[in-house]
C-alpha positions as CSV (number, residue, x, y, z in Angstrom):
1,M,0.0,0.0,0.0
2,K,1.2,3.5,-0.8
3,K,1.4,5.6,2.4
4,V,-0.3,9.0,2.5
5,L,0.2,11.7,5.2
6,V,-2.8,14.1,5.5
7,F,-1.7,17.2,7.3
8,I,-4.6,19.1,8.8
9,H,-3.7,22.5,10.3
10,K,-6.0,24.4,12.7
11,S,-9.2,24.2,10.8
12,L,-11.5,21.2,10.3
13,G,-12.7,22.8,7.0
14,E,-9.7,20.9,5.5
15,L,-11.0,17.6,6.9
16,D,-14.5,18.3,5.5
17,W,-12.9,18.4,2.1
18,I,-10.6,15.4,2.2
19,A,-12.4,13.0,4.6
20,P,-14.9,11.8,1.9
21,F,-12.0,10.8,-0.3
22,I,-10.1,9.1,2.5
23,K,-13.0,6.8,3.4
24,S,-14.1,6.2,-0.2
25,V,-13.9,2.8,-1.9
26,E,-11.6,4.3,-4.5
27,A,-9.0,5.1,-1.8
28,E,-9.0,1.7,-0.1
29,E,-5.6,0.8,-1.8
30,F,-3.9,3.7,0.1
31,S,-2.8,3.7,3.7
32,F,-3.6,7.0,5.4
33,F,-1.9,8.7,8.3
34,I,-3.8,11.8,9.6
35,Y,-2.0,14.5,11.6
36,L,-4.2,17.1,13.3
37,N,-2.0,20.1,14.0
38,K,-3.4,22.6,16.5
39,V,-6.9,21.3,16.0
40,S,-7.6,20.0,19.6
41,H,-6.0,19.8,23.0
42,S,-5.5,16.1,23.4
43,H,-5.1,12.8,21.5
44,E,-8.5,11.7,23.0
45,D,-10.2,14.7,21.5
46,E,-8.5,13.9,18.2
47,K,-9.9,10.4,18.3
48,L,-13.4,11.8,18.8
49,I,-12.9,14.0,15.7
50,I,-11.9,10.9,13.7
51,E,-15.0,9.1,14.9
52,K,-17.2,12.1,14.0
53,Y,-15.9,12.0,10.4
54,G,-16.3,8.2,10.1
55,L,-12.6,7.6,9.7
56,N,-12.3,4.5,11.8
57,K,-11.1,2.2,9.0
58,S,-8.4,-0.3,9.0
59,N,-6.3,1.6,6.5
60,I,-6.4,4.9,8.5
61,T,-4.0,5.8,11.3
62,L,-4.4,8.8,13.6
63,L,-0.9,10.1,14.5
64,D,-0.6,11.3,18.1
65,S,0.4,14.9,17.7
66,S,1.8,15.0,21.3
67,L,4.5,12.5,20.2
68,Y,5.7,14.9,17.6
69,S,5.9,17.9,19.8
70,A,9.2,19.5,20.9
71,P,8.6,23.0,22.4
72,V,12.3,24.0,22.5
73,Y,12.7,23.3,18.8
74,K,9.5,25.1,17.9
75,Y,10.7,28.1,20.0
76,I,14.0,28.3,18.2
77,D,12.2,27.9,14.9
78,R,9.9,30.8,15.6
79,R,12.9,33.0,16.2
80,L,14.5,31.8,13.0
81,Q,11.3,32.7,11.1
82,K,11.8,36.3,12.2
83,L,15.4,36.2,11.1
84,K,14.2,34.9,7.7
85,K,12.3,38.2,7.2
86,R,15.5,40.0,7.7
87,K,17.2,37.9,5.0
88,V,19.9,36.5,7.3
89,Y,22.2,34.5,4.9
90,W,22.6,31.5,7.2
91,F,18.9,31.0,7.9
92,R,18.2,28.3,5.4
93,G,21.0,26.0,6.5
94,L,20.2,26.3,10.2
95,A,16.5,26.0,9.8
96,S,17.0,22.8,7.7
97,Y,19.4,21.4,10.3
98,L,16.9,22.1,13.1
99,R,14.0,20.3,11.3
100,R,16.3,17.3,10.5
101,K,17.5,17.0,14.1
102,K,14.0,17.2,15.6
103,A,12.7,14.7,13.1
104,E,15.5,12.3,14.1
105,L,14.5,12.4,17.7
106,L,10.8,11.8,17.0
107,P,8.9,9.3,14.8
108,Y,8.4,11.6,11.8
109,S,9.6,9.1,9.1
110,H,7.0,6.7,7.9
111,D,8.4,6.7,4.4
112,F,5.4,8.5,3.0
113,D,4.6,8.3,-0.7
114,F,2.3,11.3,-0.6
115,I,1.9,14.3,1.7
116,F,-1.4,16.2,1.4
117,R,-1.4,19.8,2.6
118,E,-4.1,22.5,2.4
119,Y,-3.5,25.4,0.0
120,K,-3.9,28.2,2.4
121,L,-1.2,26.9,4.7
122,Q,2.0,28.9,4.4
123,Y,4.2,27.4,7.0
124,A,4.0,25.0,10.0
125,F,7.1,23.7,11.7
126,E,5.7,20.2,12.0
127,L,4.9,20.0,8.3
128,A,8.4,21.3,7.5
129,C,9.8,18.4,9.5
130,F,7.6,15.8,7.7
131,L,8.7,17.2,4.4
132,K,12.4,17.2,5.5
133,V,12.5,13.5,6.3
134,N,10.2,12.4,3.4
135,E,11.9,14.3,0.6
136,R,10.8,11.8,-2.1
137,A,7.1,12.1,-1.1
138,K,4.8,13.7,-3.7
139,V,3.2,16.8,-2.3
140,V,-0.5,17.2,-3.1
141,V,-2.1,20.5,-2.4
142,F,-5.9,20.5,-1.8
143,P,-8.5,23.2,-1.2
144,H,-9.5,24.4,2.2
145,A,-13.2,23.9,1.6
146,V,-15.7,23.8,-1.3
147,T,-14.7,27.3,-2.5
148,I,-13.9,28.7,-5.9
149,L,-10.6,30.6,-5.9
150,R,-10.7,34.2,-7.2
151,S,-7.7,36.0,-8.6
152,N,-7.7,39.0,-6.2
153,T,-7.9,37.1,-3.0
154,Q,-5.2,37.2,-0.3
155,L,-4.7,33.5,-0.8
156,I,-3.0,34.2,-4.2
157,A,-0.4,36.4,-2.5
158,K,0.1,33.9,0.3
159,A,0.5,30.8,-1.8
160,A,3.5,29.1,-0.3
161,A,6.5,28.7,-2.5
162,V,7.1,25.1,-1.6
163,K,7.5,21.8,-3.5
164,I,4.2,20.9,-5.2
165,D,3.6,17.9,-7.4
166,L,-0.2,18.2,-7.8
167,W,-2.6,21.0,-7.1
168,L,-6.2,19.9,-6.8
169,E,-9.0,22.3,-7.7
170,N,-12.8,22.3,-7.1
171,S,-14.0,23.9,-10.2
172,P,-12.8,24.8,-13.7
173,R,-14.1,28.3,-12.9
174,G,-11.5,28.7,-10.2
175,Y,-8.5,31.0,-10.8
176,Q,-5.3,29.0,-11.4
177,I,-2.2,30.6,-9.9
178,P,0.4,31.0,-12.7
179,R,3.2,29.4,-10.8
180,V,1.3,26.1,-10.4
181,R,-1.0,26.2,-13.5
182,D,0.7,23.2,-15.1
183,L,0.2,21.2,-11.9
184,C,-3.5,22.0,-11.5
185,F,-6.1,19.2,-11.8
186,I,-9.8,19.9,-11.7
187,S,-10.9,17.1,-9.4
188,G,-14.1,18.5,-8.1
189,A,-14.8,18.3,-4.3
190,P,-15.1,14.8,-2.8
191,G,-17.6,16.0,-0.2
192,L,-19.9,17.2,-2.9
193,S,-19.6,14.5,-5.5
194,S,-19.9,11.8,-2.8
195,H,-23.3,13.2,-2.0
196,Y,-24.7,13.5,-5.5
197,K,-26.1,9.9,-5.5
198,L,-27.2,9.9,-1.8
199,E,-30.8,10.3,-0.8
200,G,-32.0,13.9,-1.3
201,M,-32.8,15.5,2.1
202,F,-35.2,18.2,0.6
203,S,-38.9,18.0,1.4
204,P,-41.0,21.1,0.4
205,S,-43.6,20.1,3.0
206,S,-41.1,19.8,5.9
207,P,-41.6,22.3,8.7
208,N,-37.8,22.4,9.2
209,V,-35.6,25.2,8.2
210,L,-31.8,25.2,8.7
211,I,-30.0,28.5,9.5
212,N,-26.2,28.8,9.2
213,T,-24.5,31.6,11.0
214,R,-20.9,33.0,10.7
215,D,-18.1,33.9,13.1
216,T,-17.1,37.0,11.2
217,Y,-19.2,39.3,9.0
218,E,-17.3,42.4,8.1
219,M,-15.2,40.6,5.4
220,S,-18.5,39.2,4.0
221,G,-20.1,42.5,3.2
222,C,-22.1,43.3,6.3
223,T,-21.9,43.9,10.1
224,K,-22.6,41.6,13.0
225,E,-25.2,43.9,14.3
226,A,-27.1,43.9,11.0
227,A,-26.7,40.1,10.8
228,L,-28.2,39.7,14.3
229,E,-31.2,41.9,13.3
230,R,-31.7,39.8,10.2
231,L,-31.6,36.6,12.3
232,E,-34.2,37.9,14.6
233,S,-36.5,38.9,11.7
234,I,-36.1,35.4,10.2
235,L,-36.9,33.7,13.5
236,D,-40.0,36.0,13.9
237,F,-41.2,35.0,10.5
238,C,-40.6,31.3,11.2
239,Q,-42.6,31.6,14.5
240,R,-45.5,33.2,12.7
241,S,-45.4,30.6,9.9
242,S,-45.2,27.6,12.2
243,L,-41.8,26.6,10.9
244,T,-39.0,25.1,13.1
245,A,-35.7,26.9,12.8
246,Y,-32.6,24.8,13.5
247,L,-29.5,27.0,14.0
248,K,-26.0,25.8,13.1
249,H,-23.5,28.2,14.6
250,H,-19.9,28.5,13.4
251,P,-17.6,26.4,15.5
252,R,-15.2,29.3,16.1
253,E,-17.9,31.8,17.2
254,R,-16.9,33.3,20.6
255,E,-20.0,35.3,21.2
256,L,-22.7,32.7,21.2
257,H,-24.6,34.5,23.9
258,L,-25.6,37.1,21.4
259,Y,-27.4,34.5,19.4
260,H,-28.8,32.7,22.4
261,D,-30.3,36.0,23.7
262,I,-32.3,36.2,20.5
263,Q,-33.1,32.5,20.2
264,K,-34.7,32.3,23.7
265,K,-37.4,34.7,22.5
266,Y,-38.7,32.2,20.0
267,S,-40.0,28.8,20.8
268,C,-39.4,27.8,17.1
269,A,-35.6,28.1,17.5
270,K,-33.7,24.9,18.2
271,M,-30.0,24.0,18.0
272,F,-28.7,21.8,15.2
273,N,-26.1,19.4,16.6
274,G,-25.4,17.3,13.6
275,T,-23.0,17.8,10.8
276,L,-23.8,19.2,7.4
277,T,-22.0,16.4,5.7
278,S,-24.2,13.7,7.3
279,L,-27.8,14.9,7.6
280,K,-30.4,12.9,9.5
281,M,-33.5,15.0,8.9
282,K,-35.1,16.6,5.9
283,F,-35.4,20.4,5.4
284,R,-37.5,22.6,3.2
285,A,-34.6,25.1,2.9
286,C,-31.3,26.3,4.3
287,L,-31.0,30.0,5.2
288,S,-27.4,30.9,5.3
289,F,-25.2,33.9,6.0
290,F,-22.5,33.8,3.4
291,S,-20.7,30.5,3.6
292,T,-19.4,27.7,1.4
293,S,-21.0,25.1,3.8
294,G,-24.3,25.6,2.1
295,L,-23.0,23.7,-0.9
296,Y,-23.1,20.5,1.1
297,L,-26.8,21.0,1.5
298,T,-27.2,21.8,-2.2
299,A,-25.5,18.5,-2.9
300,R,-28.4,16.9,-1.0
301,Q,-30.9,18.9,-3.1
302,I,-31.9,21.3,-0.3
303,P,-32.3,24.9,-1.7
304,V,-30.0,27.4,-0.2
305,I,-31.0,31.1,0.3
306,D,-28.4,33.7,1.3
307,I,-29.8,35.9,4.1
308,T,-26.8,38.2,4.5
309,P,-27.9,41.8,4.9
310,Y,-25.3,43.2,2.5
311,V,-24.2,46.9,2.7
312,D,-23.5,49.2,-0.2
313,F,-20.4,48.1,-2.2
314,D,-17.3,50.1,-1.3
315,E,-14.7,49.9,-4.1
316,S,-12.0,51.3,-1.8
317,R,-12.3,48.2,0.4
318,P,-12.3,45.1,-1.8
319,L,-13.5,41.8,-0.3
320,D,-12.0,38.4,-0.9
321,N,-15.3,36.7,-1.9
322,H,-17.6,39.5,-2.8
323,Y,-17.8,42.0,-5.7
324,S,-20.3,44.3,-7.4
325,N,-22.8,42.9,-9.9
326,K,-24.2,44.8,-12.9
327,D,-26.7,46.5,-10.6
328,G,-24.1,47.7,-8.2
329,M,-25.1,45.2,-5.5
330,L,-22.7,43.0,-3.5
331,T,-22.7,39.5,-4.8
332,H,-20.6,36.4,-4.8
333,I,-19.7,33.5,-7.1
334,F,-22.3,31.1,-5.6
335,M,-25.2,33.4,-6.3
336,E,-23.9,34.2,-9.8
337,I,-23.6,30.6,-10.9
338,G,-27.0,29.7,-9.5
339,V,-26.2,27.5,-6.5
340,Q,-27.5,30.0,-4.0
341,E,-30.4,32.4,-4.1
342,R,-30.5,36.0,-2.7
343,L,-33.2,36.5,-0.1
344,G,-36.0,38.7,-1.4
345,N,-39.2,38.1,0.4
346,P,-39.2,35.4,3.2
347,D,-42.5,34.3,1.9
348,V,-40.5,32.2,-0.6
349,L,-40.2,29.7,2.3
350,L,-44.0,29.1,2.1
351,S,-44.1,28.5,-1.6
352,E,-43.5,24.8,-2.1
353,S,-43.5,25.1,-5.9
354,R,-40.8,27.8,-5.8
355,L,-38.7,25.7,-3.4
356,V,-39.0,22.7,-5.7
357,T,-37.8,24.8,-8.7
358,L,-34.9,26.2,-6.6
359,S,-33.9,22.7,-5.5
360,K,-33.7,21.3,-9.0
361,S,-31.9,24.3,-10.6
362,Q,-29.3,24.7,-7.8
363,F,-28.6,20.9,-7.8
364,R,-28.1,21.0,-11.6
365,A,-25.8,24.0,-11.4
366,L,-23.7,22.5,-8.6
367,K,-23.0,19.4,-10.6
368,K,-22.0,21.5,-13.6
369,E,-19.5,23.6,-11.6
370,F,-18.2,20.9,-9.3
371,P,-17.5,17.7,-11.3
372,E,-18.8,14.3,-10.4
373,G,-16.6,11.3,-9.7
374,S,-14.0,13.2,-7.6
375,N,-12.7,10.2,-5.6
376,Q,-11.9,8.2,-8.7
377,K,-10.2,11.1,-10.4
378,I,-8.0,11.8,-7.4
379,A,-7.0,8.2,-7.0
380,D,-6.2,7.8,-10.7
381,K,-4.1,11.0,-10.6
382,M,-2.1,9.8,-7.5
383,K,-1.3,6.5,-9.2
384,K,0.1,8.3,-12.2
385,L,2.4,10.4,-10.0
386,V,4.2,7.4,-8.6
387,N,4.1,5.1,-11.7
């Protein structure tokens, strides 16, 4: 079996993207080692994460991040990173020596054939050590989430100048960084294509509505205050319309009390404790402040309506994901390609025929923009890299 290290750094959005491939039938001939870097506080917590994602398979090993930790080496490395910015001539040699010495003391070397890393990650000392002692490994860069890369995002400027053998992309519409254009492969997103053939979780007669919130709003074209006001108006509408609103809050939200203060006013508001990639109940719609997570619901045929209260477009403050449409309104790629709908009148939630139309059109648009068969495409491409 070819050995694959999957390096997950800080955000589980990376695991959302890659987990469906790891546990797919097409990937059973690979042996996976998952390293969760700065994701949780203990190995026991990491085990719970693996269970949550259904990654308890015989060909999957969770590496204990505590075994790879060496605070003294990391402390020195942080100081070296500052020296790097000053272009100290001996930096590269010393930094390389440090990674090698640390890797010799700890079990970094599993003789990996592939190292998967997410494309927003610039630098992590642990990853540098893995790369140092597995120099022959093919480095595969994969997306952070089910997003479509735009040319003027900060990500373009931050794309790390490291060894890359394969750059996976979600959609042919995504911007391809010139430096890696020849290495780009449009694989689609495993988490989406894996859902296309699953049971649809849309029911126009269901009383359930799912609401996705964010942790930050300013970089998505609105303010938190306006978003909270919009949320309250939506909950008021659901209460009057006998709809049940399940709220899914962002895992990094630190001011949940602001939402809870609003929710407790409405008996229709309930907490959604499941995962968007493994739905157990049917919904008539998803109401979402700007997020790529809604695409997982589109893949299960649930219509997604963007409820973000966008402010007037300010050309002096460009946003990563939003831009002005022909009418001068803030928009984003998902509304433009037809996989999400802008909220007009909330009465749309009461029109079963309109919701059915949205479900069909959004599902069709999603499969057009995010190709099917991602797992097979990725597996075949990996085999070509090592044969």
